[in-house]
C-alpha positions as CSV (number, residue, x, y, z in Angstrom):
1,M,-70.8,-22.1,12.9
2,R,-74.0,-20.2,13.3
3,G,-73.7,-16.9,15.0
4,L,-70.1,-16.4,14.1
5,R,-69.1,-13.7,11.6
6,R,-66.3,-14.0,9.1
7,P,-63.4,-11.7,10.2
8,V,-63.0,-8.6,8.2
9,I,-60.4,-5.8,7.8
10,S,-60.9,-2.2,6.7
11,L,-60.0,-1.4,3.2
12,S,-57.8,1.4,4.6
13,A,-55.3,-1.4,5.1
14,A,-54.9,-1.5,1.3
15,T,-54.2,2.2,0.9
16,G,-51.5,2.5,-1.8
17,L,-51.6,-1.2,-2.6
18,V,-52.4,-0.8,-6.2
19,E,-49.6,1.7,-6.6
20,A,-47.2,-0.5,-4.8
21,I,-47.9,-3.4,-7.1
22,E,-47.5,-1.3,-10.2
23,T,-44.3,0.3,-8.9
24,A,-42.9,-3.2,-8.3
25,G,-43.7,-4.0,-12.0
26,G,-46.7,-6.3,-11.2
27,D,-49.9,-6.7,-13.1
28,V,-52.6,-5.4,-10.7
29,E,-55.5,-7.0,-12.6
30,R,-53.8,-10.4,-12.4
31,A,-53.4,-10.0,-8.6
32,L,-57.1,-9.0,-8.2
33,R,-58.6,-11.5,-10.6
34,P,-58.4,-14.6,-8.4
35,L,-60.4,-12.8,-5.7
36,G,-62.9,-11.2,-8.1
37,L,-61.9,-7.7,-7.0
38,D,-62.1,-4.5,-8.8
39,R,-59.3,-1.9,-8.2
40,R,-61.9,0.7,-7.6
41,R,-63.0,-1.1,-4.5
42,L,-59.6,-0.8,-2.9
43,V,-59.8,3.0,-2.9
44,N,-62.9,3.0,-0.8
45,A,-61.3,3.4,2.6
46,H,-64.7,3.2,4.3
47,G,-65.4,-0.3,3.2
48,F,-64.3,-3.7,4.5
49,M,-63.1,-7.0,3.0
50,P,-62.7,-10.5,4.5
51,S,-59.4,-10.8,6.4
52,A,-58.6,-14.0,4.5
53,D,-59.1,-12.2,1.2
54,F,-56.7,-9.4,2.2
55,A,-54.1,-12.0,3.1
56,R,-54.6,-13.8,-0.2
57,L,-54.3,-10.5,-2.1
58,L,-50.9,-9.8,-0.5
59,E,-49.8,-13.3,-1.5
60,E,-51.0,-12.7,-5.0
61,A,-49.2,-9.3,-5.1
62,A,-45.9,-11.1,-4.1
63,A,-46.4,-13.6,-6.9
64,V,-47.2,-11.1,-9.7
65,T,-44.4,-8.7,-8.7
66,G,-41.8,-11.5,-8.1
67,D,-41.1,-9.8,-4.7
68,D,-40.9,-12.6,-2.1
69,C,-40.9,-9.9,0.6
70,F,-43.8,-7.8,-0.8
71,G,-45.7,-7.7,2.4
72,L,-42.7,-6.6,4.3
73,H,-41.9,-3.9,1.8
74,F,-45.5,-2.7,1.6
75,G,-45.7,-2.4,5.4
76,T,-42.4,-0.5,5.5
77,R,-43.8,2.2,3.1
78,F,-47.3,2.3,4.6
79,N,-48.2,5.4,6.6
80,P,-49.7,4.3,9.9
81,K,-52.0,7.4,9.9
82,D,-53.7,6.0,6.8
83,V,-55.4,3.4,9.1
84,G,-57.5,6.2,10.5
85,P,-58.8,6.9,14.0
86,L,-57.2,3.7,15.5
87,A,-53.7,4.9,14.5
88,Y,-54.3,8.4,16.0
89,V,-55.5,7.1,19.4
90,I,-52.4,4.9,19.6
91,L,-50.1,7.7,18.6
92,H,-51.7,10.1,21.1
93,S,-51.8,7.7,24.1
94,P,-49.9,9.0,27.1
95,T,-47.6,5.9,27.4
96,V,-46.6,3.0,25.2
97,G,-48.5,0.7,27.6
98,A,-51.7,2.8,27.1
99,A,-51.1,2.7,23.4
100,I,-50.9,-1.1,23.4
101,A,-54.0,-1.4,25.6
102,N,-55.9,0.9,23.1
103,A,-54.7,-1.2,20.2
104,G,-56.1,-4.3,21.9
105,R,-59.4,-2.6,22.8
106,Y,-60.1,-0.8,19.5
107,L,-58.4,-3.0,16.9
108,R,-61.8,-4.6,16.0
109,V,-63.0,-1.3,14.5
110,H,-60.3,-1.8,11.9
111,N,-59.7,-5.5,11.8
112,T,-61.7,-8.3,13.5
113,G,-59.3,-10.9,12.2
114,A,-56.3,-10.1,14.5
115,T,-55.5,-9.6,18.2
116,V,-52.8,-7.7,20.1
117,A,-51.4,-8.6,23.5
118,Y,-48.6,-7.4,25.8
119,V,-47.2,-10.3,27.7
120,R,-44.6,-9.9,30.5
121,E,-42.1,-12.8,30.4
122,P,-39.3,-11.7,32.7
123,P,-36.6,-10.7,32.0
124,V,-38.3,-9.4,28.9
125,A,-41.8,-8.8,27.5
126,S,-43.4,-9.4,24.2
127,L,-45.8,-7.4,22.1
128,Q,-47.7,-10.1,20.3
129,H,-49.8,-9.9,17.1
130,L,-51.9,-12.9,16.1
131,L,-53.9,-13.4,12.9
132,V,-57.1,-15.4,13.3
133,G,-59.7,-16.4,10.7
134,V,-56.9,-16.5,8.1
135,P,-55.6,-19.9,6.9
136,V,-52.1,-20.6,8.0
137,E,-50.8,-20.9,4.4
138,L,-51.9,-17.4,3.7
139,R,-50.5,-15.6,6.7
140,R,-46.9,-14.9,5.7
141,Q,-47.2,-11.7,3.7
142,H,-50.0,-10.4,5.9
143,A,-47.9,-11.0,9.1
144,E,-44.8,-9.4,7.6
145,Y,-46.9,-6.4,6.5
146,S,-48.4,-6.1,10.0
147,L,-45.1,-6.2,11.9
148,A,-43.4,-3.8,9.4
149,L,-46.3,-1.4,9.9
150,A,-46.2,-1.9,13.7
151,L,-42.5,-1.0,13.6
152,R,-43.2,2.3,11.8
153,T,-45.9,3.0,14.4
154,V,-43.7,2.3,17.4
155,R,-41.0,4.4,16.0
156,L,-43.4,7.3,15.6
157,M,-44.0,6.9,19.4
158,A,-40.6,5.9,20.7
159,G,-38.2,7.5,18.2
160,S,-37.0,6.6,14.7
161,L,-33.9,4.7,16.0
162,W,-36.0,2.3,18.2
163,S,-35.6,-1.5,17.5
164,P,-37.0,-4.5,19.4
165,L,-34.6,-7.0,21.1
166,E,-36.0,-9.7,18.8
167,V,-38.7,-10.2,16.2
168,Q,-40.7,-13.4,16.0
169,F,-42.9,-14.7,13.1
170,E,-45.3,-17.6,13.2
171,H,-44.5,-18.8,9.6
172,K,-41.4,-20.8,8.6
173,A,-38.3,-18.9,7.5
174,P,-38.3,-17.8,3.8
175,P,-35.3,-18.6,1.6
176,A,-33.7,-15.2,2.3
177,T,-34.1,-13.3,5.6
178,S,-31.6,-10.4,5.2
179,A,-34.3,-7.9,4.4
180,H,-36.1,-8.8,7.6
181,A,-32.9,-8.3,9.8
182,D,-32.1,-5.1,8.0
183,L,-35.5,-3.6,8.5
184,F,-36.0,-4.5,12.1
185,G,-32.4,-4.0,13.2
186,A,-32.8,-7.1,15.4
187,P,-32.5,-10.9,15.3
188,V,-35.5,-12.4,13.5
189,T,-36.8,-15.8,14.5
190,F,-39.4,-17.9,12.5
191,G,-41.7,-20.8,13.4
192,C,-42.8,-19.1,16.7
193,A,-46.2,-19.3,18.4
194,A,-47.2,-15.8,17.2
195,G,-45.8,-12.7,15.6
196,A,-44.1,-10.6,18.2
197,F,-41.6,-7.9,19.2
198,V,-39.5,-8.9,22.2
199,V,-38.9,-5.8,24.2
200,D,-37.4,-4.5,27.5
201,L,-39.6,-5.0,30.6
202,D,-39.9,-1.2,31.0
203,F,-41.1,-0.7,27.4
204,A,-44.7,-0.1,28.4
205,E,-43.7,2.6,30.9
206,R,-42.3,4.9,28.2
207,Q,-43.9,8.2,27.7
208,I,-45.0,9.3,24.2
209,P,-43.5,12.8,23.8
210,A,-45.7,13.8,20.8
211,A,-49.0,12.7,22.4
212,D,-51.7,15.4,22.5
213,A,-53.4,15.2,25.9
214,R,-56.4,17.3,24.7
215,L,-57.0,15.3,21.5
216,Y,-56.6,11.9,23.3
217,P,-60.0,11.8,25.1
218,I,-61.8,13.0,22.0
219,L,-60.3,10.1,20.0
220,T,-61.2,7.5,22.7
221,R,-64.8,8.8,22.9
222,Y,-65.1,8.6,19.2
223,L,-63.8,5.0,19.0
224,D,-66.0,4.0,22.0
225,D,-68.9,5.2,19.9
226,M,-67.7,3.2,17.0
227,L,-67.5,0.1,19.1
228,Q,-71.0,0.7,20.4
229,A,-72.3,1.0,16.8
230,M,-70.7,-2.3,15.8
231,P,-72.8,-5.5,15.8
232,P,-72.9,-7.1,19.3
233,E,-70.6,-10.0,20.1
234,D,-72.0,-13.4,19.4
235,T,-73.5,-15.5,22.2
236,F,-70.3,-17.5,22.9
237,L,-68.2,-14.3,23.4
238,A,-70.8,-12.7,25.6
239,S,-71.0,-15.9,27.8
240,L,-67.2,-16.1,27.8
241,R,-66.9,-12.5,29.2
242,R,-69.4,-13.3,31.9
243,A,-67.4,-16.5,32.8
244,I,-64.2,-14.5,32.9
245,G,-65.8,-11.9,35.1
246,E,-67.0,-14.5,37.6
247,A,-63.6,-16.3,37.6
248,L,-61.7,-13.0,38.3
249,R,-63.2,-12.9,41.8
250,H,-61.2,-16.1,42.6
251,G,-57.9,-14.9,41.2
252,H,-56.4,-14.8,37.7
253,P,-58.7,-16.9,35.5
254,G,-56.9,-19.8,33.6
255,L,-58.1,-21.1,30.3
256,T,-58.8,-24.6,31.7
257,E,-60.9,-23.2,34.6
258,V,-63.0,-20.9,32.4
259,A,-63.6,-23.7,29.9
260,R,-64.8,-26.0,32.7
261,S,-67.1,-23.3,34.0
262,M,-68.7,-23.1,30.6
263,A,-69.0,-26.9,30.5
264,L,-66.6,-27.2,27.6
265,G,-63.5,-29.4,27.1
266,V,-60.3,-27.5,26.7
267,R,-59.8,-28.5,23.0
268,T,-63.4,-27.5,22.1
269,F,-63.0,-24.3,24.0
270,Q,-59.8,-23.4,22.2
271,R,-61.4,-24.2,18.8
272,R,-64.3,-21.9,19.7
273,L,-61.8,-19.2,20.6
274,T,-60.1,-19.5,17.2
275,E,-63.4,-19.5,15.3
276,S,-64.5,-16.4,17.2
277,G,-61.3,-14.6,16.3
278,V,-60.1,-13.9,19.9
279,D,-57.0,-14.4,22.0
280,F,-57.9,-15.6,25.5
281,K,-55.3,-13.6,27.3
282,T,-56.3,-10.4,25.4
283,L,-59.9,-11.0,26.2
284,V,-59.2,-11.5,29.9
285,D,-57.2,-8.2,29.9
286,D,-59.9,-6.3,28.0
287,T,-62.6,-7.7,30.4
288,R,-60.6,-6.6,33.4
289,H,-60.2,-3.1,31.8
290,R,-64.0,-2.8,31.2
291,L,-64.9,-4.1,34.7
292,A,-62.3,-1.7,36.3
293,L,-64.0,1.3,34.7
294,R,-67.4,0.0,35.8
295,Y,-66.4,-0.7,39.4
296,L,-64.5,2.6,39.8
297,A,-67.6,4.5,38.7
298,D,-69.3,3.4,41.9
299,P,-67.8,5.5,44.8
300,K,-68.9,2.8,47.3
301,N,-66.2,0.5,46.0
302,T,-62.8,1.1,47.6
303,L,-59.7,0.7,45.4
304,T,-58.7,-2.4,47.4
305,E,-62.2,-3.9,46.8
306,V,-61.9,-3.1,43.1
307,A,-58.5,-4.8,42.9
308,Y,-59.9,-7.8,44.7
309,L,-62.9,-8.0,42.3
310,L,-60.5,-8.0,39.4
311,G,-58.5,-10.8,40.8
312,Y,-55.4,-8.9,41.9
313,S,-53.8,-10.0,45.2
314,E,-52.2,-6.6,45.6
315,T,-53.5,-3.1,44.9
316,S,-50.1,-2.2,43.4
317,A,-50.6,-4.8,40.7
318,F,-54.0,-3.3,39.9
319,N,-52.4,0.2,39.7
320,R,-49.8,-1.0,37.2
321,A,-52.4,-2.6,35.0
322,F,-54.7,0.4,35.1
323,R,-51.8,2.7,34.2
324,R,-51.0,0.4,31.2
325,W,-54.7,0.6,30.1
326,T,-55.2,4.3,30.5
327,G,-52.0,6.1,31.3
328,S,-53.5,7.2,34.7
329,T,-53.9,5.7,38.1
330,P,-57.3,4.4,39.5
331,L,-57.3,7.2,42.1
332,L,-56.7,10.0,39.6
333,H,-59.3,8.4,37.2
334,R,-61.9,8.3,39.9
335,R,-61.2,11.9,41.1
336,G,-61.6,13.1,37.5
337,K,-64.9,11.3,37.0
338,L,-66.4,12.4,40.4
339,R,-65.2,16.0,40.2
340,P,-68.2,18.4,39.7
341,P,-68.3,19.9,36.2
């Protein structure tokens, strides 16, 4: 469709990929040839490639190495810090909840073909990862690489022995799954709605001991600047954010209600979301976060009014969400912004 850009991923995601293929006994040129790629391009960490091509490359790597779990093994060996600034802001977030919120907010500086969401589903919660703009038949190796990398990242935050309660994958179960269970140290389920870690409800409240409170604001400012420098969202997403903002004043916006406000049928609306590479719940959460910062910047708005404008029936719910986004409370955030230099 006109106005929609093809999802892309930073070439930093392919750091060490050539070496991994060679170490596994695979022919690198044979893996790159179907995509018309040159190995020299993969060492340019400042470039981007289509998300679908990266997914296909991992599938080709699995084929040429004979390793059916290549994506899983590659993600296991991948150093999260090679992703760049996004990884550092996650690792230096004050809490796991703030890290997840930052991953959702800043992921598009690294990958516009994926979304991250934290969903409370009592008595547990799920940290979800969804690939978009990537054909279903090409998602397996990419998805397994992503969750293996996510595991390494969480363990850097929460401790090397951490494991989720359950791991979920969107694709069907491969012939052998022992490598998956061994890596994650948890039951692994396939054929689910999205890739996800099922975790304890208090998972987001955990402090990150190694976080650097002085470095954290520097990193967030840098990534905010990167977001500003990126091409603006297409007309559909801009209109969708406005519709969500209006719906928030009447409570938590549902997909059906927002679709109706944009004069779209639900199926058409869902198709447009997929084509735009966004997850509705994640976009609602991100829109709330942005609006919260905007409303709090105006001292005329009381905290109760801000909570109401964001669709929260209780200020306590707004406080919990804001702590998840920023690691702070709305009151402390406002005091810090309004304090004279």
